[in-house]
OpenMM code with the backbone's topology and positions (N, CA, C; nanometers):
from openmm import Vec3, app, unit

residues = "MET ALA SER ARG ARG ALA ARG GLN ASP LEU LEU VAL VAL GLY ILE GLY SER SER LEU ARG GLY ASP ASP ARG VAL GLY LEU GLU LEU VAL ARG ARG LEU GLN GLU HIS PHE GLY ALA ASP LEU SER CYS LEU GLU LEU TYR GLU PRO ASP VAL ALA LEU ALA GLU ARG LEU ALA GLY PHE ALA GLU LEU LEU VAL VAL ASP ALA ALA ILE GLY GLN GLY ASP GLU PRO TYR THR LEU VAL GLU LEU PRO VAL ALA ASP ARG LEU VAL PRO SER GLY GLY LEU THR SER HIS VAL PHE ASP TRP GLY VAL ILE LEU ALA LEU SER HIS ARG LEU TYR GLY GLY ARG VAL GLN GLY ARG LEU LEU GLY VAL SER ALA SER CYS PHE GLU LEU SER GLU GLU LEU SER GLU THR CYS ALA ARG ASN ALA GLN GLN ALA LEU ALA PHE LEU ILE ASP TYR CYS SER ARG PRO SER".split()
positions = [
    Vec3(-3.8634, 5.8234, -1.9892),
    Vec3(-4.0044, 5.8506, -2.0155),
    Vec3(-4.0628, 5.9227, -1.8908),
    Vec3(-4.1156, 6.0417, -1.9081),
    Vec3(-4.1768, 6.1174, -1.7967),
    Vec3(-4.3123, 6.0592, -1.7570),
    Vec3(-4.3383, 6.0324, -1.6351),
    Vec3(-4.4654, 5.9891, -1.5989),
    Vec3(-4.5729, 6.1014, -1.5959),
    Vec3(-4.6965, 6.0574, -1.6125),
    Vec3(-4.8017, 6.1538, -1.6086),
    Vec3(-4.8195, 6.2023, -1.4581),
    Vec3(-4.8833, 6.3172, -1.4442),
    Vec3(-4.9124, 6.3740, -1.3114),
    Vec3(-5.0300, 6.3016, -1.2500),
    Vec3(-5.0324, 6.2935, -1.1193),
    Vec3(-5.1376, 6.2306, -1.0457),
    Vec3(-5.2537, 6.3351, -1.0355),
    Vec3(-5.3713, 6.2795, -1.0195),
    Vec3(-5.4879, 6.3632, -0.9872),
    Vec3(-5.4759, 6.4196, -0.8558),
    Vec3(-5.5068, 6.5558, -0.8385),
    Vec3(-5.4992, 6.6180, -0.7112),
    Vec3(-5.6241, 6.6055, -0.6261),
    Vec3(-5.7394, 6.5620, -0.6971),
    Vec3(-5.8553, 6.5467, -0.6221),
    Vec3(-5.8865, 6.4050, -0.5688),
    Vec3(-5.7828, 6.3252, -0.5662),
    Vec3(-5.7979, 6.1864, -0.5307),
    Vec3(-5.7044, 6.1571, -0.4113),
    Vec3(-5.7689, 6.0782, -0.3129),
    Vec3(-5.6904, 6.0266, -0.2006),
    Vec3(-5.6975, 5.8780, -0.2121),
    Vec3(-5.5827, 5.8117, -0.2166),
    Vec3(-5.5697, 5.6647, -0.2224),
    Vec3(-5.5271, 5.6110, -0.0799),
    Vec3(-5.6120, 5.5249, -0.0339),
    Vec3(-5.5862, 5.4625, 0.1009),
    Vec3(-5.5561, 5.3175, 0.0843),
    Vec3(-5.4412, 5.2675, 0.1219),
    Vec3(-5.4143, 5.1228, 0.1317),
    Vec3(-5.4436, 5.0703, 0.2695),
    Vec3(-5.5185, 4.9569, 0.2676),
    Vec3(-5.5652, 4.8965, 0.3980),
    Vec3(-5.4916, 4.7598, 0.4059),
    Vec3(-5.4500, 4.7255, 0.5279),
    Vec3(-5.4099, 4.5889, 0.5561),
    Vec3(-5.3083, 4.5773, 0.6711),
    Vec3(-5.2651, 4.4591, 0.6885),
    Vec3(-5.1763, 4.4247, 0.7984),
    Vec3(-5.0456, 4.3771, 0.7314),
    Vec3(-4.9398, 4.4338, 0.7603),
    Vec3(-4.8104, 4.3927, 0.7037),
    Vec3(-4.7581, 4.2594, 0.7522),
    Vec3(-4.8257, 4.2014, 0.8518),
    Vec3(-4.7823, 4.0727, 0.9059),
    Vec3(-4.8733, 3.9544, 0.8708),
    Vec3(-4.9783, 3.9747, 0.7768),
    Vec3(-5.0693, 3.8682, 0.7477),
    Vec3(-5.0761, 3.8412, 0.5986),
    Vec3(-4.9593, 3.8118, 0.5429),
    Vec3(-4.9509, 3.7648, 0.4097),
    Vec3(-5.0196, 3.8565, 0.3063),
    Vec3(-5.1184, 3.8044, 0.2304),
    Vec3(-5.1822, 3.8801, 0.1290),
    Vec3(-5.2574, 4.0041, 0.1796),
    Vec3(-5.2908, 4.0095, 0.3084),
    Vec3(-5.3596, 4.1234, 0.3645),
    Vec3(-5.2744, 4.2560, 0.3477),
    Vec3(-5.1499, 4.2402, 0.3209),
    Vec3(-5.0593, 4.3546, 0.3041),
    Vec3(-5.0674, 4.4124, 0.1702),
    Vec3(-5.1388, 4.3587, 0.0757),
    Vec3(-5.1344, 4.4027, -0.0724),
    Vec3(-5.1741, 4.5503, -0.0816),
    Vec3(-5.2756, 4.5912, -0.0075),
    Vec3(-5.3140, 4.7346, -0.0153),
    Vec3(-5.2051, 4.8267, 0.0231),
    Vec3(-5.1290, 4.7939, 0.1325),
    Vec3(-5.0146, 4.8732, 0.1692),
    Vec3(-4.9024, 4.8719, 0.0705),
    Vec3(-4.8785, 4.7552, 0.0119),
    Vec3(-4.7732, 4.7419, -0.0908),
    Vec3(-4.8023, 4.8278, -0.2122),
    Vec3(-4.9279, 4.8225, -0.2569),
    Vec3(-4.9593, 4.8900, -0.3793),
    Vec3(-4.9584, 5.0428, -0.3563),
    Vec3(-4.9943, 5.0938, -0.2396),
    Vec3(-4.9951, 5.2408, -0.2050),
    Vec3(-4.8478, 5.2811, -0.2091),
    Vec3(-4.7645, 5.2019, -0.1500),
    Vec3(-4.6142, 5.2315, -0.1517),
    Vec3(-4.5617, 5.2469, -0.2924),
    Vec3(-4.6039, 5.1493, -0.3739),
    Vec3(-4.5545, 5.1586, -0.5164),
    Vec3(-4.6125, 5.2741, -0.5901),
    Vec3(-4.7319, 5.3106, -0.5605),
    Vec3(-4.7902, 5.4381, -0.6226),
    Vec3(-4.7126, 5.5591, -0.5736),
    Vec3(-4.6833, 5.5611, -0.4407),
    Vec3(-4.6072, 5.6722, -0.3902),
    Vec3(-4.4684, 5.6813, -0.4551),
    Vec3(-4.4097, 5.5699, -0.4822),
    Vec3(-4.2762, 5.5699, -0.5439),
    Vec3(-4.2874, 5.6272, -0.6858),
    Vec3(-4.3952, 5.5891, -0.7532),
    Vec3(-4.4205, 5.6272, -0.8960),
    Vec3(-4.4520, 5.7752, -0.9052),
    Vec3(-4.5455, 5.8228, -0.8210),
    Vec3(-4.5952, 5.9663, -0.8315),
    Vec3(-4.5255, 6.0587, -0.7339),
    Vec3(-4.4600, 6.0043, -0.6324),
    Vec3(-4.4037, 6.0934, -0.5339),
    Vec3(-4.5101, 6.1719, -0.4580),
    Vec3(-4.4711, 6.2905, -0.4173),
    Vec3(-4.5635, 6.3787, -0.3403),
    Vec3(-4.6788, 6.4298, -0.4216),
    Vec3(-4.6771, 6.4045, -0.5522),
    Vec3(-4.7910, 6.4503, -0.6382),
    Vec3(-4.9161, 6.3796, -0.6071),
    Vec3(-4.9168, 6.2560, -0.5490),
    Vec3(-5.0420, 6.1812, -0.5129),
    Vec3(-5.0579, 6.1681, -0.3677),
    Vec3(-5.1760, 6.1945, -0.3196),
    Vec3(-5.2116, 6.1860, -0.1722),
    Vec3(-5.2433, 6.0460, -0.1389),
    Vec3(-5.1648, 5.9823, -0.0564),
    Vec3(-5.1841, 5.8454, -0.0155),
    Vec3(-5.1718, 5.8242, 0.1329),
    Vec3(-5.2410, 5.7242, 0.1870),
    Vec3(-5.2327, 5.6813, 0.3319),
    Vec3(-5.2223, 5.5367, 0.3401),
    Vec3(-5.1629, 5.4861, 0.4418),
    Vec3(-5.1707, 5.3430, 0.4761),
    Vec3(-5.2346, 5.3280, 0.6081),
    Vec3(-5.3339, 5.2338, 0.6205),
    Vec3(-5.4093, 5.2162, 0.7373),
    Vec3(-5.4228, 5.0681, 0.7635),
    Vec3(-5.4446, 5.0374, 0.8878),
    Vec3(-5.4758, 4.8943, 0.9224),
    Vec3(-5.6218, 4.8651, 0.9051),
    Vec3(-5.7100, 4.9612, 0.9229),
    Vec3(-5.8550, 4.9478, 0.9065),
    Vec3(-5.9187, 5.0804, 0.8788),
    Vec3(-6.0449, 5.0846, 0.8376),
    Vec3(-6.1075, 5.2171, 0.8179),
    Vec3(-6.1085, 5.3006, 0.9420),
    Vec3(-6.0838, 5.4262, 0.9315),
    Vec3(-6.0642, 5.5172, 1.0484),
    Vec3(-6.1593, 5.6362, 1.0380),
    Vec3(-6.2545, 5.6451, 1.1322),
    Vec3(-6.3535, 5.7504, 1.1321),
    Vec3(-6.2877, 5.8931, 1.1238),
    Vec3(-6.1640, 5.9031, 1.1797),
    Vec3(-6.1014, 6.0311, 1.1738),
    Vec3(-6.0703, 6.0878, 1.0307),
    Vec3(-6.0843, 5.9997, 0.9297),
    Vec3(-6.0630, 6.0478, 0.7970),
    Vec3(-6.1742, 6.1312, 0.7415),
    Vec3(-6.2920, 6.1298, 0.8014),
    Vec3(-6.4092, 6.2013, 0.7533),
    Vec3(-6.3823, 6.3444, 0.7152),
    Vec3(-6.3169, 6.4170, 0.8062),
    Vec3(-6.2834, 6.5584, 0.7867),
    Vec3(-6.1872, 6.5740, 0.6668),
    Vec3(-6.0810, 6.4914, 0.6692),
    Vec3(-5.9812, 6.4985, 0.5614),
    Vec3(-6.0450, 6.4687, 0.4235),
    Vec3(-6.1349, 6.3776, 0.4181),
    Vec3(-6.1985, 6.3393, 0.2953),
    Vec3(-6.2765, 6.4555, 0.2263),
    Vec3(-6.3200, 6.5491, 0.3084),
    Vec3(-6.4006, 6.6628, 0.2548),
    Vec3(-6.3139, 6.7472, 0.1559),
    Vec3(-6.1867, 6.7355, 0.1603),
    Vec3(-6.0992, 6.8085, 0.0602),
    Vec3(-6.0768, 6.7361, -0.0665),
    Vec3(-6.1355, 6.6207, -0.0874),
    Vec3(-6.1081, 6.5416, -0.2108),
    Vec3(-6.2429, 6.5151, -0.2824),
    Vec3(-6.2352, 6.4968, -0.4106),
    Vec3(-6.3521, 6.4543, -0.4904),
    Vec3(-6.3670, 6.3031, -0.4921),
    Vec3(-6.2641, 6.2329, -0.4699),
    Vec3(-6.2680, 6.0830, -0.4758),
    Vec3(-6.1746, 6.0166, -0.3706),
    Vec3(-6.2271, 5.9137, -0.3101),
    Vec3(-6.1476, 5.8260, -0.2213),
    Vec3(-6.1392, 5.6929, -0.3002),
    Vec3(-6.0172, 5.6398, -0.3106),
    Vec3(-5.9897, 5.5085, -0.3711),
    Vec3(-5.9200, 5.4266, -0.2594),
    Vec3(-5.9958, 5.3249, -0.2137),
    Vec3(-5.9495, 5.2264, -0.1124),
    Vec3(-5.8885, 5.1088, -0.1859),
    Vec3(-5.7678, 5.0680, -0.1439),
    Vec3(-5.7089, 4.9491, -0.2029),
    Vec3(-5.6893, 4.8489, -0.0998),
    Vec3(-5.7390, 4.7296, -0.1181),
    Vec3(-5.7431, 4.6244, -0.0108),
    Vec3(-5.7442, 4.4875, -0.0644),
    Vec3(-5.7051, 4.3910, 0.0070),
    Vec3(-5.7162, 4.2463, -0.0299),
    Vec3(-5.8654, 4.2089, -0.0370),
    Vec3(-5.8966, 4.1266, -0.1308),
    Vec3(-6.0309, 4.0750, -0.1451),
    Vec3(-6.0288, 3.9194, -0.1738),
    Vec3(-6.1295, 3.8514, -0.1060),
    Vec3(-6.1388, 3.7089, -0.1176),
    Vec3(-6.2570, 3.6792, -0.2058),
    Vec3(-6.2392, 3.5711, -0.2846),
    Vec3(-6.3518, 3.5122, -0.3627),
    Vec3(-6.3877, 3.5891, -0.4855),
    Vec3(-6.2907, 3.6381, -0.5630),
    Vec3(-6.3246, 3.7066, -0.6852),
    Vec3(-6.3036, 3.6236, -0.8098),
    Vec3(-6.3033, 3.4871, -0.7881),
    Vec3(-6.2852, 3.3959, -0.9022),
    Vec3(-6.1490, 3.4209, -0.9667),
    Vec3(-6.1533, 3.4314, -1.0982),
    Vec3(-6.0297, 3.4413, -1.1730),
    Vec3(-5.9802, 3.5889, -1.1925),
    Vec3(-6.0590, 3.6819, -1.1540),
    Vec3(-6.0265, 3.8247, -1.1678),
    Vec3(-5.9114, 3.8587, -1.0738),
    Vec3(-5.8051, 3.9263, -1.1308),
    Vec3(-5.6997, 3.9727, -1.0443),
    Vec3(-5.7280, 4.0829, -0.9496),
    Vec3(-5.8320, 4.1655, -0.9934),
    Vec3(-5.8798, 4.2719, -0.9113),
    Vec3(-6.0193, 4.3091, -0.9545),
    Vec3(-6.0868, 4.3814, -0.8702),
    Vec3(-6.2205, 4.4459, -0.9040),
    Vec3(-6.2341, 4.5816, -0.8472),
    Vec3(-6.3091, 4.6660, -0.9176),
    Vec3(-6.3315, 4.8031, -0.8735),
    Vec3(-6.4775, 4.8169, -0.8564),
    Vec3(-6.5257, 4.8586, -0.7358),
    Vec3(-6.6632, 4.8746, -0.7006),
    Vec3(-6.6857, 5.0107, -0.6276),
    Vec3(-6.8034, 5.0635, -0.6442),
    Vec3(-6.8434, 5.1831, -0.5790),
    Vec3(-6.8679, 5.1553, -0.4334),
    Vec3(-6.8294, 5.2546, -0.3459),
    Vec3(-6.8536, 5.2477, -0.2048),
    Vec3(-6.9838, 5.3304, -0.1753),
    Vec3(-7.0911, 5.2628, -0.1420),
    Vec3(-7.2088, 5.3438, -0.1159),
    Vec3(-7.1946, 5.4274, 0.0135),
    Vec3(-7.2547, 5.5479, 0.0133),
    Vec3(-7.2633, 5.6368, 0.1246),
    Vec3(-7.3725, 5.5809, 0.2195),
    Vec3(-7.3374, 5.5566, 0.3483),
    Vec3(-7.4377, 5.5017, 0.4367),
    Vec3(-7.5506, 5.6052, 0.4583),
    Vec3(-7.6763, 5.5430, 0.4968),
    Vec3(-7.7878, 5.6372, 0.5201),
    Vec3(-7.7958, 5.6809, 0.6615),
    Vec3(-7.6991, 5.6454, 0.7434),
    Vec3(-7.6945, 5.6845, 0.8829),
    Vec3(-7.5522, 5.7112, 0.9264),
    Vec3(-7.5374, 5.7943, 1.0263),
    Vec3(-7.4030, 5.8299, 1.0763),
    Vec3(-7.3413, 5.7366, 1.1796),
    Vec3(-7.4285, 5.6564, 1.2468),
    Vec3(-7.3887, 5.5616, 1.3453),
    Vec3(-7.3968, 5.4223, 1.2894),
    Vec3(-7.2869, 5.3473, 1.2927),
    Vec3(-7.2937, 5.2062, 1.2405),
    Vec3(-7.3935, 5.1268, 1.3060),
    Vec3(-7.4387, 5.0215, 1.2483),
    Vec3(-7.5470, 4.9418, 1.3088),
    Vec3(-7.4979, 4.8700, 1.4362),
    Vec3(-7.3717, 4.8539, 1.4598),
    Vec3(-7.3199, 4.7944, 1.5842),
    Vec3(-7.2925, 4.8920, 1.6970),
    Vec3(-7.3260, 5.0141, 1.6701),
    Vec3(-7.3076, 5.1185, 1.7748),
    Vec3(-7.1639, 5.1876, 1.7538),
    Vec3(-7.1304, 5.2687, 1.8393),
    Vec3(-7.0086, 5.3460, 1.8252),
    Vec3(-6.8899, 5.2776, 1.9018),
    Vec3(-6.8183, 5.1967, 1.8230),
    Vec3(-6.6873, 5.1432, 1.8737),
    Vec3(-6.5909, 5.1599, 1.7629),
    Vec3(-6.4639, 5.1513, 1.8031),
    Vec3(-6.3470, 5.1810, 1.7057),
    Vec3(-6.3415, 5.0792, 1.5905),
    Vec3(-6.4010, 4.9658, 1.6005),
    Vec3(-6.3753, 4.8601, 1.4977),
    Vec3(-6.4930, 4.8317, 1.4099),
    Vec3(-6.5954, 4.9152, 1.4125),
    Vec3(-6.7095, 4.8879, 1.3240),
    Vec3(-6.7346, 4.9913, 1.2202),
    Vec3(-6.6499, 5.0925, 1.2144),
    Vec3(-6.6781, 5.1976, 1.1098),
    Vec3(-6.6464, 5.1371, 0.9723),
    Vec3(-6.7361, 5.1571, 0.8850),
    Vec3(-6.7119, 5.1135, 0.7451),
    Vec3(-6.7020, 5.2379, 0.6624),
    Vec3(-6.6637, 5.2182, 0.5409),
    Vec3(-6.6392, 5.3314, 0.4486),
    Vec3(-6.7614, 5.4102, 0.4206),
    Vec3(-6.8789, 5.3396, 0.4156),
    Vec3(-7.0041, 5.4163, 0.3935),
    Vec3(-7.0341, 5.5138, 0.5017),
    Vec3(-7.0081, 5.4810, 0.6262),
    Vec3(-7.0340, 5.5601, 0.7394),
    Vec3(-6.9333, 5.6812, 0.7393),
    Vec3(-6.8097, 5.6478, 0.7071),
    Vec3(-6.7027, 5.7537, 0.6951),
    Vec3(-6.7359, 5.8580, 0.5847),
    Vec3(-6.7852, 5.8068, 0.4761),
    Vec3(-6.8252, 5.8961, 0.3632),
    Vec3(-6.9461, 5.9806, 0.4071),
    Vec3(-7.0405, 5.9207, 0.4752),
    Vec3(-7.1581, 5.9908, 0.5227),
    Vec3(-7.1185, 6.1026, 0.6221),
    Vec3(-7.0267, 6.0712, 0.7088),
    Vec3(-6.9813, 6.1744, 0.8032),
    Vec3(-6.9114, 6.2929, 0.7315),
    Vec3(-6.8350, 6.2559, 0.6335),
    Vec3(-6.7617, 6.3590, 0.5564),
    Vec3(-6.8636, 6.4487, 0.4908),
    Vec3(-6.9717, 6.3895, 0.4324),
    Vec3(-7.0682, 6.4714, 0.3615),
    Vec3(-7.1554, 6.5531, 0.4513),
    Vec3(-7.1993, 6.4952, 0.5638),
    Vec3(-7.2889, 6.5664, 0.6513),
    Vec3(-7.2269, 6.6605, 0.7496),
    Vec3(-7.1091, 6.6195, 0.8007),
    Vec3(-7.0464, 6.7057, 0.9021),
    Vec3(-6.9528, 6.8133, 0.8522),
    Vec3(-6.8928, 6.7743, 0.7357),
    Vec3(-6.7845, 6.8616, 0.6792),
    Vec3(-6.8190, 6.9224, 0.5440),
    Vec3(-6.9355, 6.8933, 0.4910),
    Vec3(-6.9774, 6.9417, 0.3577),
    Vec3(-6.9032, 6.8847, 0.2462),
    Vec3(-6.8412, 6.7689, 0.2649),
    Vec3(-6.7669, 6.7009, 0.1544),
    Vec3(-6.8607, 6.6401, 0.0542),
    Vec3(-6.8182, 6.6195, -0.0630),
    Vec3(-6.8910, 6.5450, -0.1743),
    Vec3(-6.8074, 6.4356, -0.2306),
    Vec3(-6.7156, 6.3886, -0.1503),
    Vec3(-6.6248, 6.2738, -0.1913),
    Vec3(-6.7079, 6.1528, -0.2277),
    Vec3(-6.6681, 6.0928, -0.3447),
    Vec3(-6.7237, 5.9619, -0.3843),
    Vec3(-6.6174, 5.8558, -0.3587),
    Vec3(-6.6578, 5.7383, -0.3194),
    Vec3(-6.5655, 5.6327, -0.2806),
    Vec3(-6.5724, 5.5092, -0.3807),
    Vec3(-6.4566, 5.4558, -0.4003),
    Vec3(-6.4375, 5.3353, -0.4779),
    Vec3(-6.3466, 5.2419, -0.3982),
    Vec3(-6.3621, 5.1120, -0.4173),
    Vec3(-6.2801, 5.0106, -0.3606),
    Vec3(-6.2222, 4.9274, -0.4716),
    Vec3(-6.0880, 4.9206, -0.4728),
    Vec3(-6.0150, 4.8288, -0.5592),
    Vec3(-5.9711, 4.7065, -0.4767),
    Vec3(-6.0408, 4.5912, -0.4944),
    Vec3(-6.0124, 4.4747, -0.4258),
    Vec3(-5.9148, 4.3776, -0.5068),
    Vec3(-5.7992, 4.3509, -0.4502),
    Vec3(-5.7016, 4.2705, -0.5206),
    Vec3(-5.7270, 4.1230, -0.4708),
    Vec3(-5.7432, 4.0292, -0.5595),
    Vec3(-5.7709, 3.9002, -0.5333),
    Vec3(-5.6566, 3.8367, -0.4448),
    Vec3(-5.6932, 3.7776, -0.3279),
    Vec3(-5.5965, 3.7296, -0.2339),
    Vec3(-5.6553, 3.6039, -0.1706),
    Vec3(-5.5686, 3.5270, -0.1080),
    Vec3(-5.6147, 3.3965, -0.0495),
    Vec3(-5.5359, 3.3554, 0.0734),
    Vec3(-5.4150, 3.4047, 0.1001),
    Vec3(-5.3366, 3.3672, 0.2106),
    Vec3(-5.3238, 3.4681, 0.3131),
    Vec3(-5.3743, 3.4505, 0.4266),
    Vec3(-5.3794, 3.5505, 0.5419),
    Vec3(-5.3157, 3.5002, 0.6633),
    Vec3(-5.2248, 3.4019, 0.6461),
    Vec3(-5.1493, 3.3503, 0.7626),
    Vec3(-5.0411, 3.4456, 0.7962),
    Vec3(-4.9792, 3.4343, 0.9107),
    Vec3(-4.8666, 3.5127, 0.9536),
    Vec3(-4.7525, 3.5061, 0.8547),
    Vec3(-4.7214, 3.6130, 0.7897),
    Vec3(-4.6222, 3.6170, 0.6895),
    Vec3(-4.5977, 3.7622, 0.6517),
    Vec3(-4.4798, 3.7976, 0.6137),
    Vec3(-4.4431, 3.9338, 0.5635),
    Vec3(-4.4301, 3.9299, 0.4153),
    Vec3(-4.4832, 3.8254, 0.3487),
    Vec3(-4.4725, 3.8175, 0.2029),
    Vec3(-4.6125, 3.7986, 0.1385),
    Vec3(-4.6257, 3.8422, 0.0198),
    Vec3(-4.7441, 3.8112, -0.0604),
    Vec3(-4.7306, 3.6753, -0.1176),
    Vec3(-4.8398, 3.6021, -0.1342),
    Vec3(-4.8363, 3.4735, -0.2052),
    Vec3(-4.8021, 3.5071, -0.3511),
    Vec3(-4.7559, 3.3999, -0.4189),
    Vec3(-4.7260, 3.4098, -0.5586),
    Vec3(-4.8450, 3.4637, -0.6462),
    Vec3(-4.9613, 3.4054, -0.6200),
    Vec3(-5.0847, 3.4522, -0.6938),
    Vec3(-5.1115, 3.5974, -0.6670),
    Vec3(-5.1177, 3.6325, -0.5364),
    Vec3(-5.1515, 3.7687, -0.5022),
    Vec3(-5.0446, 3.8664, -0.5570),
    Vec3(-4.9212, 3.8306, -0.5534),
    Vec3(-4.8114, 3.9212, -0.6137),
    Vec3(-4.8348, 3.9400, -0.7658),
    Vec3(-4.8843, 3.8432, -0.8342),
    Vec3(-4.9154, 3.8582, -0.9771),
    Vec3(-5.0378, 3.9475, -0.9964),
    Vec3(-5.1332, 3.9257, -0.9125),
    Vec3(-5.2535, 4.0077, -0.9202),
    Vec3(-5.2220, 4.1556, -0.8868),
    Vec3(-5.1254, 4.1692, -0.7873),
    Vec3(-5.0861, 4.3077, -0.7490),
    Vec3(-5.0176, 4.3812, -0.8660),
    Vec3(-4.9365, 4.3070, -0.9456),
    Vec3(-4.8680, 4.3680, -1.0612),
    Vec3(-4.9677, 4.4226, -1.1571),
    Vec3(-5.0731, 4.3393, -1.1931),
    Vec3(-5.1791, 4.3812, -1.2804),
    Vec3(-5.2595, 4.5026, -1.2240),
    Vec3(-5.2868, 4.4941, -1.0954),
    Vec3(-5.3626, 4.6021, -1.0314),
    Vec3(-5.2764, 4.7299, -1.0304),
    Vec3(-5.1413, 4.7206, -1.0147),
    Vec3(-5.0596, 4.8393, -1.0114),
    Vec3(-5.0663, 4.9173, -1.1479),
    Vec3(-5.0609, 4.8390, -1.2524),
    Vec3(-5.0747, 4.9001, -1.3940),
    Vec3(-5.2073, 4.9795, -1.4006),
    Vec3(-5.3187, 4.9103, -1.3542),
    Vec3(-5.4438, 4.9784, -1.3576),
    Vec3(-5.4394, 5.1069, -1.2746),
    Vec3(-5.3880, 5.0911, -1.1522),
    Vec3(-5.3837, 5.2048, -1.0595),
    Vec3(-5.3003, 5.3261, -1.1053),
    Vec3(-5.1880, 5.2994, -1.1741),
    Vec3(-5.1117, 5.4038, -1.2285),
    Vec3(-5.1870, 5.4837, -1.3300),
    Vec3(-5.2574, 5.4095, -1.4181),
    Vec3(-5.3459, 5.4760, -1.5164),
    Vec3(-5.4576, 5.5484, -1.4492),
    Vec3(-5.5246, 5.4851, -1.3553),
    Vec3(-5.6445, 5.5465, -1.2926),
    Vec3(-5.6117, 5.6730, -1.2093),
    Vec3(-5.4948, 5.6711, -1.1488),
    Vec3(-5.4609, 5.7842, -1.0641),
    Vec3(-5.3993, 5.9083, -1.1491),
    Vec3(-5.3783, 5.8850, -1.2794),
    Vec3(-5.3306, 5.9930, -1.3611),
    Vec3(-5.4373, 6.0339, -1.4634),
    Vec3(-5.5576, 5.9744, -1.4632),
    Vec3(-5.6598, 6.0066, -1.5568),
    Vec3(-5.7225, 6.1453, -1.5132),
    Vec3(-5.7565, 6.2329, -1.6150),
    Vec3(-5.8218, 6.3554, -1.5755),
    Vec3(-5.9518, 6.3267, -1.4937),
    Vec3(-5.9849, 6.4017, -1.4011),
    Vec3(-6.1081, 6.3796, -1.3199),
    Vec3(-6.2338, 6.4252, -1.3863),
] * unit.nanometer
topology = app.Topology()
chain = topology.addChain("A")
for resn in residues:
    res = topology.addResidue(resn, chain)
    for name in ("N", "CA", "C"):
        topology.addAtom(name, app.Element.getBySymbol(name[0]), res)
């Protein structure tokens, strides 16, 4: 069965640490998407939000961030809009660890003329201890999220 083509106007970014258990779920899902779609889908793996993405984002209509999320009740994953920040400088000042997605989107819009919209897919997770494996629950949630992501990444924009 031939798979559908991926959206060309979408950048998928997996966030996490490969050494902190369920925190790696964003990285794992982006790798699986890359296996499914190959070079047809634009994907990145990051440890944390990176302000250097602002320029790159200007070339996309949508950013989809995939990350571990705590406290979602029984939902295996949730999809939420990422608001564009109303200022270019984070409230904590300019340091490398305070940039959030809203500031990165705002920088892309204001400095590079981008119109990218952002969404966050949070996969329900609970174990962030030192480990290179997903917990059983997070692995189940990731399977459900992967099915959603494959469909989402191949929908017409």
